[in-house]
FIBA-521174 format. One record per residue: residue in one letter; z, x, y of N, C-alpha, C in turn. Coordinates in steps of 0.02 Angstrom, whole numbers. Each point is the difference from the previous one (the first is absolute). Example, Ala and Ser with C-alpha at 12.3 -4.5 7.8 and 13.67 -1.06 7.14 Angstrom:
// residues 2
@rest:A, nzz:390, nxx:660, nyy:-284, cazz:0, caxx:-45, cayy:59, czz:0, cxx:45, cyy:60
@rest:S, nzz:-36, nxx:-18, nyy:53, cazz:3, caxx:42, cayy:59, czz:37, cxx:-39, cyy:55
This chain:
// residues 143
@rest:X, nzz:2910, nxx:5156, nyy:7086, cazz:63, caxx:8, cayy:34, czz:52, cxx:-50, cyy:-27
@rest:X, nzz:-21, nxx:-63, nyy:-10, cazz:45, caxx:-50, cayy:-27, czz:26, cxx:20, cyy:-69
@rest:X, nzz:-43, nxx:29, nyy:-41, cazz:21, caxx:22, cayy:-66, czz:54, cxx:54, cyy:5
@rest:X, nzz:-7, nxx:44, nyy:47, cazz:49, caxx:53, cayy:11, czz:68, cxx:-29, cyy:21
@rest:X, nzz:-2, nxx:-49, nyy:45, cazz:61, caxx:-33, cayy:22, czz:34, cxx:-36, cyy:-58
@rest:X, nzz:-40, nxx:-35, nyy:-40, cazz:27, caxx:-36, cayy:-58, czz:30, cxx:49, cyy:-51
@rest:X, nzz:-32, nxx:57, nyy:-9, cazz:26, caxx:50, cayy:-47, czz:68, cxx:25, cyy:22
@rest:X, nzz:7, nxx:18, nyy:64, cazz:63, caxx:26, cayy:24, czz:54, cxx:-53, cyy:3
@rest:X, nzz:-18, nxx:-61, nyy:15, cazz:49, caxx:-55, cayy:-2, czz:26, cxx:-9, cyy:-71
@rest:X, nzz:-46, nxx:0, nyy:-49, cazz:19, caxx:-6, cayy:-70, czz:44, cxx:58, cyy:-20
@rest:X, nzz:-18, nxx:60, nyy:21, cazz:38, caxx:60, cayy:-18, czz:71, cxx:-3, cyy:29
@rest:X, nzz:6, nxx:-20, nyy:62, cazz:66, caxx:-3, cayy:31, czz:44, cxx:-54, cyy:-31
@rest:X, nzz:-28, nxx:-57, nyy:-16, cazz:39, caxx:-53, cayy:-30, czz:22, cxx:18, cyy:-71
@rest:X, nzz:-42, nxx:32, nyy:-37, cazz:15, caxx:17, cayy:-69, czz:34, cxx:68, cyy:-9
@rest:X, nzz:5, nxx:38, nyy:53, cazz:32, caxx:65, cayy:-2, czz:46, cxx:7, cyy:60
@rest:X, nzz:53, nxx:-40, nyy:2, cazz:43, caxx:1, cayy:59, czz:32, cxx:68, cyy:11
@rest:X, nzz:12, nxx:15, nyy:64, cazz:28, caxx:65, cayy:17, czz:74, cxx:4, cyy:-17
@rest:X, nzz:34, nxx:-56, nyy:-2, cazz:71, caxx:-1, cayy:-16, czz:8, cxx:7, cyy:-75
@rest:X, nzz:35, nxx:51, nyy:-22, cazz:8, caxx:15, cayy:-71, czz:61, cxx:-35, cyy:-28
@rest:X, nzz:-8, nxx:-30, nyy:-59, cazz:55, caxx:-30, cayy:-36, czz:32, cxx:54, cyy:-43
@rest:X, nzz:64, nxx:12, nyy:10, cazz:37, caxx:49, cayy:-39, czz:25, cxx:-32, cyy:-64
@rest:X, nzz:16, nxx:43, nyy:-48, cazz:31, caxx:-24, cayy:-62, czz:70, cxx:30, cyy:-9
@rest:X, nzz:18, nxx:48, nyy:42, cazz:65, caxx:33, cayy:-4, czz:46, cxx:-30, cyy:53
@rest:X, nzz:47, nxx:-41, nyy:-22, cazz:45, caxx:-34, cayy:47, czz:44, cxx:48, cyy:39
@rest:X, nzz:24, nxx:52, nyy:-33, cazz:43, caxx:49, cayy:35, czz:-38, cxx:36, cyy:56
@rest:X, nzz:-62, nxx:18, nyy:-14, cazz:-41, caxx:31, cayy:53, czz:-13, cxx:-49, cyy:56
@rest:X, nzz:-9, nxx:-64, nyy:-17, cazz:-12, caxx:-51, cayy:50, czz:61, cxx:-7, cyy:46
@rest:X, nzz:60, nxx:2, nyy:-29, cazz:61, caxx:-4, cayy:40, czz:6, cxx:59, cyy:47
@rest:X, nzz:-14, nxx:59, nyy:-24, cazz:3, caxx:60, cayy:42, czz:-51, cxx:-5, cyy:56
@rest:X, nzz:-60, nxx:-22, nyy:-16, cazz:-52, caxx:-7, cayy:51, czz:19, cxx:-55, cyy:51
@rest:X, nzz:29, nxx:-54, nyy:-25, cazz:21, caxx:-55, cayy:45, czz:53, cxx:25, cyy:50
@rest:X, nzz:46, nxx:40, nyy:-24, cazz:52, caxx:27, cayy:43, czz:-31, cxx:47, cyy:52
@rest:X, nzz:-43, nxx:45, nyy:-23, cazz:-28, caxx:50, cayy:47, czz:-48, cxx:-31, cyy:50
@rest:X, nzz:-33, nxx:-55, nyy:-19, cazz:-49, caxx:-32, cayy:45, czz:28, cxx:-63, cyy:34
@rest:X, nzz:62, nxx:-17, nyy:-15, cazz:32, caxx:-60, cayy:28, czz:-42, cxx:-62, cyy:-13
@rest:X, nzz:-14, nxx:-11, nyy:-65, cazz:-41, caxx:-57, cayy:-21, czz:37, cxx:-40, cyy:-53
@rest:X, nzz:-22, nxx:-61, nyy:-10, cazz:24, caxx:-42, cayy:-55, czz:-40, cxx:16, cyy:-63
@rest:X, nzz:26, nxx:-23, nyy:-56, cazz:-34, caxx:8, cayy:-65, czz:-22, cxx:-70, cyy:-22
@rest:X, nzz:-64, nxx:-6, nyy:-17, cazz:-25, caxx:-62, cayy:-29, czz:-11, cxx:15, cyy:-74
@rest:X, nzz:39, nxx:-32, nyy:-43, cazz:-2, caxx:10, cayy:-72, czz:-34, cxx:-60, cyy:-32
@rest:X, nzz:-55, nxx:13, nyy:-35, cazz:-38, caxx:-53, cayy:-32, czz:3, cxx:8, cyy:-76
@rest:X, nzz:23, nxx:-53, nyy:-34, cazz:-2, caxx:-2, cayy:-73, czz:-63, cxx:-37, cyy:-19
@rest:X, nzz:-41, nxx:33, nyy:-40, cazz:-64, caxx:-30, cayy:-19, czz:-18, cxx:12, cyy:-72
@rest:X, nzz:-42, nxx:-44, nyy:-25, cazz:-32, caxx:9, cayy:-65, czz:-74, cxx:5, cyy:15
@rest:X, nzz:-22, nxx:59, nyy:17, cazz:-66, caxx:10, cayy:30, czz:-59, cxx:-21, cyy:-44
@rest:X, nzz:9, nxx:-1, nyy:-65, cazz:-57, caxx:-17, cayy:-43, czz:9, cxx:-65, cyy:-39
@rest:X, nzz:51, nxx:-39, nyy:16, cazz:10, caxx:-63, cayy:-35, czz:25, cxx:-57, cyy:44
@rest:X, nzz:30, nxx:17, nyy:57, cazz:31, caxx:-50, cayy:43, czz:-48, cxx:-21, cyy:56
@rest:X, nzz:-30, nxx:-58, nyy:-7, cazz:-49, caxx:-24, cayy:49, czz:31, cxx:-5, cyy:71
@rest:X, nzz:60, nxx:-29, nyy:8, cazz:30, caxx:-2, cayy:67, czz:11, cxx:71, cyy:29
@rest:X, nzz:15, nxx:48, nyy:-43, cazz:9, caxx:70, cayy:23, czz:-66, cxx:27, cyy:27
@rest:X, nzz:-54, nxx:-14, nyy:-35, cazz:-67, caxx:22, cayy:22, czz:-18, cxx:-32, cyy:66
@rest:X, nzz:16, nxx:-65, nyy:7, cazz:-14, caxx:-35, cayy:63, czz:43, cxx:28, cyy:57
@rest:X, nzz:63, nxx:16, nyy:-15, cazz:44, caxx:28, cayy:51, czz:-28, cxx:66, cyy:26
@rest:X, nzz:-22, nxx:41, nyy:-46, cazz:-30, caxx:64, cayy:20, czz:-63, cxx:-11, cyy:41
@rest:X, nzz:-45, nxx:-41, nyy:-26, cazz:-64, caxx:-11, cayy:33, czz:7, cxx:-34, cyy:68
@rest:X, nzz:39, nxx:-54, nyy:1, cazz:2, caxx:-42, cayy:60, czz:51, cxx:23, cyy:53
@rest:X, nzz:50, nxx:36, nyy:-21, cazz:52, caxx:20, cayy:48, czz:4, cxx:76, cyy:8
@rest:X, nzz:14, nxx:36, nyy:-55, cazz:11, caxx:71, cayy:6, czz:-62, cxx:40, cyy:19
@rest:X, nzz:-59, nxx:-26, nyy:-15, cazz:-61, caxx:34, cayy:20, czz:-30, cxx:-26, cyy:65
@rest:X, nzz:35, nxx:-46, nyy:33, cazz:-26, caxx:-27, cayy:63, czz:8, cxx:52, cyy:55
@rest:X, nzz:-46, nxx:0, nyy:47, cazz:3, caxx:49, cayy:54, czz:63, cxx:-11, cyy:43
@rest:X, nzz:20, nxx:-62, nyy:9, cazz:60, caxx:-15, cayy:40, czz:63, cxx:30, cyy:-32
@rest:X, nzz:6, nxx:-10, nyy:-66, cazz:58, caxx:28, cayy:-36, czz:-2, cxx:76, cyy:1
@rest:X, nzz:-58, nxx:29, nyy:-15, cazz:-5, caxx:73, cayy:-3, czz:15, cxx:32, cyy:67
@rest:X, nzz:-22, nxx:-31, nyy:53, cazz:14, caxx:26, cayy:67, czz:75, cxx:-1, cyy:14
@rest:X, nzz:33, nxx:-55, nyy:-18, cazz:72, caxx:-4, cayy:9, czz:37, cxx:50, cyy:-45
@rest:X, nzz:-20, nxx:2, nyy:-63, cazz:33, caxx:43, cayy:-49, czz:-4, cxx:74, cyy:20
@rest:X, nzz:-56, nxx:20, nyy:25, cazz:-9, caxx:71, cayy:19, czz:53, cxx:22, cyy:50
@rest:X, nzz:20, nxx:-45, nyy:44, cazz:48, caxx:17, cayy:53, czz:73, cxx:-13, cyy:-19
@rest:X, nzz:11, nxx:-47, nyy:-47, cazz:68, caxx:-24, cayy:-11, czz:26, cxx:2, cyy:-71
@rest:X, nzz:-43, nxx:10, nyy:-50, cazz:21, caxx:-7, cayy:-69, czz:-17, cxx:60, cyy:-44
@rest:X, nzz:42, nxx:11, nyy:-48, cazz:-15, caxx:44, cayy:-57, czz:-12, cxx:-48, cyy:-58
@rest:X, nzz:-58, nxx:4, nyy:-31, cazz:-19, caxx:-47, cayy:-53, czz:15, cxx:29, cyy:-69
@rest:X, nzz:33, nxx:-40, nyy:-41, cazz:16, caxx:21, cayy:-69, czz:-23, cxx:-55, cyy:-48
@rest:X, nzz:-37, nxx:20, nyy:-51, cazz:-24, caxx:-47, cayy:-50, czz:35, cxx:14, cyy:-67
@rest:X, nzz:35, nxx:-50, nyy:-25, cazz:29, caxx:3, cayy:-66, czz:-44, cxx:-44, cyy:-44
@rest:X, nzz:-48, nxx:32, nyy:-33, cazz:-50, caxx:-36, cayy:-39, czz:19, cxx:-3, cyy:-73
@rest:X, nzz:-18, nxx:-55, nyy:-32, cazz:14, caxx:-11, cayy:-70, czz:-64, cxx:-22, cyy:-35
@rest:X, nzz:-49, nxx:45, nyy:-5, cazz:-63, caxx:-19, cayy:-34, czz:10, cxx:-10, cyy:-75
@rest:X, nzz:-43, nxx:-40, nyy:-30, cazz:5, caxx:-13, cayy:-71, czz:-56, cxx:32, cyy:-41
@rest:X, nzz:-57, nxx:11, nyy:32, cazz:-57, caxx:28, cayy:-37, czz:11, cxx:74, cyy:-13
@rest:X, nzz:-20, nxx:20, nyy:-59, cazz:10, caxx:69, cayy:-22, czz:-34, cxx:50, cyy:48
@rest:X, nzz:-58, nxx:-18, nyy:24, cazz:-38, caxx:45, cayy:44, czz:35, cxx:11, cyy:67
@rest:X, nzz:46, nxx:-44, nyy:19, cazz:36, caxx:5, cayy:64, czz:72, cxx:25, cyy:-8
@rest:X, nzz:15, nxx:24, nyy:-59, cazz:68, caxx:22, cayy:-15, czz:23, cxx:54, cyy:50
@rest:X, nzz:61, nxx:-8, nyy:24, cazz:29, caxx:48, cayy:47, czz:34, cxx:56, cyy:-38
@rest:X, nzz:14, nxx:54, nyy:35, cazz:37, caxx:55, cayy:-31, czz:70, cxx:-25, cyy:-19
@rest:X, nzz:30, nxx:33, nyy:-48, cazz:67, caxx:-19, cayy:-22, czz:50, cxx:4, cyy:58
@rest:X, nzz:-8, nxx:49, nyy:43, cazz:45, caxx:8, cayy:57, czz:-5, cxx:-59, cyy:48
@rest:X, nzz:-62, nxx:-21, nyy:16, cazz:-10, caxx:-56, cayy:46, czz:24, cxx:-65, cyy:-33
@rest:X, nzz:-13, nxx:-9, nyy:-64, cazz:24, caxx:-59, cayy:-36, czz:76, cxx:-5, cyy:3
@rest:X, nzz:32, nxx:56, nyy:-12, cazz:74, caxx:1, cayy:1, czz:26, cxx:-17, cyy:69
@rest:X, nzz:-30, nxx:29, nyy:52, cazz:21, caxx:-15, cayy:68, czz:-11, cxx:-74, cyy:17
@rest:X, nzz:-58, nxx:-28, nyy:-19, cazz:-14, caxx:-70, cayy:14, czz:49, cxx:-46, cyy:-36
@rest:X, nzz:18, nxx:17, nyy:-60, cazz:50, caxx:-39, cayy:-37, czz:68, cxx:3, cyy:35
@rest:X, nzz:18, nxx:60, nyy:26, cazz:62, caxx:7, cayy:37, czz:-2, cxx:-43, cyy:64
@rest:X, nzz:-57, nxx:3, nyy:36, cazz:-7, caxx:-41, cayy:61, czz:6, cxx:-74, cyy:-17
@rest:X, nzz:-30, nxx:-21, nyy:-55, cazz:4, caxx:-70, cayy:-20, czz:72, cxx:-19, cyy:-17
@rest:X, nzz:37, nxx:45, nyy:-32, cazz:69, caxx:-15, cayy:-17, czz:44, cxx:-6, cyy:63
@rest:X, nzz:-21, nxx:33, nyy:54, cazz:38, caxx:-3, cayy:62, czz:-21, cxx:-57, cyy:46
@rest:X, nzz:-66, nxx:-13, nyy:3, cazz:-27, caxx:-45, cayy:51, czz:-37, cxx:-61, cyy:-27
@rest:X, nzz:-17, nxx:-2, nyy:-64, cazz:-41, caxx:-55, cayy:-26, czz:22, cxx:-18, cyy:-71
@rest:X, nzz:64, nxx:-17, nyy:-7, cazz:28, caxx:-14, cayy:-66, czz:-31, cxx:-61, cyy:-33
@rest:X, nzz:-27, nxx:-46, nyy:39, cazz:-32, caxx:-60, cayy:-27, czz:-73, cxx:10, cyy:-19
@rest:X, nzz:-26, nxx:61, nyy:11, cazz:-69, caxx:17, cayy:-17, czz:-50, cxx:-48, cyy:31
@rest:X, nzz:5, nxx:-9, nyy:66, cazz:-45, caxx:-43, cayy:37, czz:-59, cxx:42, cyy:24
@rest:X, nzz:-61, nxx:-26, nyy:-11, cazz:-60, caxx:35, cayy:21, czz:-46, cxx:-48, cyy:37
@rest:X, nzz:-25, nxx:20, nyy:57, cazz:21, caxx:58, cayy:38, czz:68, cxx:-12, cyy:34
@rest:X, nzz:33, nxx:53, nyy:13, cazz:63, caxx:0, cayy:38, czz:-8, cxx:54, cyy:53
@rest:X, nzz:12, nxx:-19, nyy:62, cazz:-6, caxx:47, cayy:55, czz:66, cxx:3, cyy:37
@rest:X, nzz:24, nxx:60, nyy:12, cazz:63, caxx:10, cayy:34, czz:-9, cxx:45, cyy:60
@rest:X, nzz:34, nxx:-17, nyy:54, cazz:4, caxx:44, cayy:58, czz:69, cxx:30, cyy:-2
@rest:X, nzz:3, nxx:66, nyy:-1, cazz:63, caxx:37, cayy:-5, czz:10, cxx:44, cyy:61
@rest:X, nzz:62, nxx:13, nyy:17, cazz:12, caxx:50, cayy:52, czz:-5, cxx:69, cyy:-31
@rest:X, nzz:10, nxx:51, nyy:40, cazz:-9, caxx:69, cayy:-25, czz:52, cxx:20, cyy:-52
@rest:X, nzz:54, nxx:-38, nyy:-4, cazz:52, caxx:13, cayy:-51, czz:-16, cxx:-36, cyy:-66
@rest:X, nzz:-51, nxx:-42, nyy:1, cazz:-18, caxx:-38, cayy:-60, czz:35, cxx:-67, cyy:-5
@rest:X, nzz:27, nxx:-25, nyy:55, cazz:33, caxx:-65, cayy:0, czz:-51, cxx:-54, cyy:18
@rest:X, nzz:4, nxx:-57, nyy:-36, cazz:-48, caxx:-54, cayy:9, czz:12, cxx:-35, cyy:66
@rest:X, nzz:-54, nxx:-5, nyy:39, cazz:2, caxx:-37, cayy:63, czz:-33, cxx:-68, cyy:-7
@rest:X, nzz:-50, nxx:-4, nyy:-43, cazz:-39, caxx:-62, cayy:-10, czz:-37, cxx:5, cyy:-67
@rest:X, nzz:-8, nxx:-57, nyy:-33, cazz:-40, caxx:0, cayy:-62, czz:-47, cxx:-59, cyy:-1
@rest:X, nzz:-56, nxx:9, nyy:-33, cazz:-49, caxx:-53, cayy:-10, czz:-13, cxx:-4, cyy:-75
@rest:X, nzz:14, nxx:-58, nyy:-30, cazz:-12, caxx:-9, cayy:-71, czz:-67, cxx:-34, cyy:-10
@rest:X, nzz:-41, nxx:28, nyy:-43, cazz:-66, caxx:-28, cayy:-13, czz:-49, cxx:16, cyy:56
@rest:X, nzz:-56, nxx:-33, nyy:-3, cazz:-53, caxx:10, cayy:50, czz:23, cxx:-29, cyy:66
@rest:X, nzz:-7, nxx:38, nyy:53, cazz:20, caxx:-21, cayy:67, czz:-41, cxx:-62, cyy:19
@rest:X, nzz:34, nxx:-49, nyy:30, cazz:-32, caxx:-64, cayy:18, czz:-7, cxx:-7, cyy:75
@rest:X, nzz:-28, nxx:50, nyy:32, cazz:-11, caxx:-2, cayy:72, czz:-62, cxx:42, cyy:15
@rest:X, nzz:-23, nxx:-4, nyy:61, cazz:-59, caxx:39, cayy:19, czz:18, cxx:74, cyy:3
@rest:X, nzz:-51, nxx:42, nyy:-1, cazz:11, caxx:72, cayy:6, czz:36, cxx:15, cyy:65
@rest:X, nzz:-22, nxx:-31, nyy:54, cazz:31, caxx:10, cayy:66, czz:74, cxx:-19, cyy:-1
@rest:X, nzz:16, nxx:-58, nyy:-30, cazz:70, caxx:-22, cayy:-3, czz:42, cxx:46, cyy:-43
@rest:X, nzz:-29, nxx:26, nyy:-54, cazz:36, caxx:47, cayy:-43, czz:18, cxx:63, cyy:39
@rest:X, nzz:-48, nxx:28, nyy:35, cazz:12, caxx:60, cayy:41, czz:50, cxx:-16, cyy:55
@rest:X, nzz:-7, nxx:-58, nyy:30, cazz:47, caxx:-20, cayy:53, czz:71, cxx:-5, cyy:-28
@rest:X, nzz:7, nxx:-29, nyy:-59, cazz:66, caxx:-5, cayy:-32, czz:29, cxx:69, cyy:-14
@rest:X, nzz:-42, nxx:46, nyy:-25, cazz:22, caxx:68, cayy:-12, czz:26, cxx:32, cyy:65
@rest:X, nzz:-38, nxx:-9, nyy:53, cazz:17, caxx:33, cayy:63, czz:63, cxx:-28, cyy:33
@rest:X, nzz:21, nxx:-60, nyy:-19, cazz:58, caxx:-31, cayy:32, czz:65, cxx:15, cyy:-37
@rest:X, nzz:-4, nxx:32, nyy:-58, cazz:59, caxx:15, cayy:-39, czz:30, cxx:66, cyy:26
@rest:X, nzz:63, nxx:-2, nyy:14, cazz:35, caxx:60, cayy:25, czz:60, cxx:14, cyy:-43
């Protein structure tokens, strides 16, 4: 029985129900229709150690996922370097456009909370330096 519980816990943590979108325009439409904020994450998923820690320690936490499911549309603008992780030309082009709009200094990780119009409400440069609970609390207090 313990093995079964451990399996499902591992599955839920590594396969979160909240989906990260790659299409920013679709995210804005969804945010408007669901009255949610957009959390935009700039990451280097296969080379940026702080990005990997941000995903593991914050974005995959049960507390964040629970909050995100009710309040956020998640968008990942990833910039992988390894050939095996290469994105489609369309997604690369969109990510470059997002970077030109929201991350001109190429900071990784960079996390932005946007309203449904795509206006920045709050930004976090680099790895967040607070507990998971405080990060979610900070998200929830932004209006």
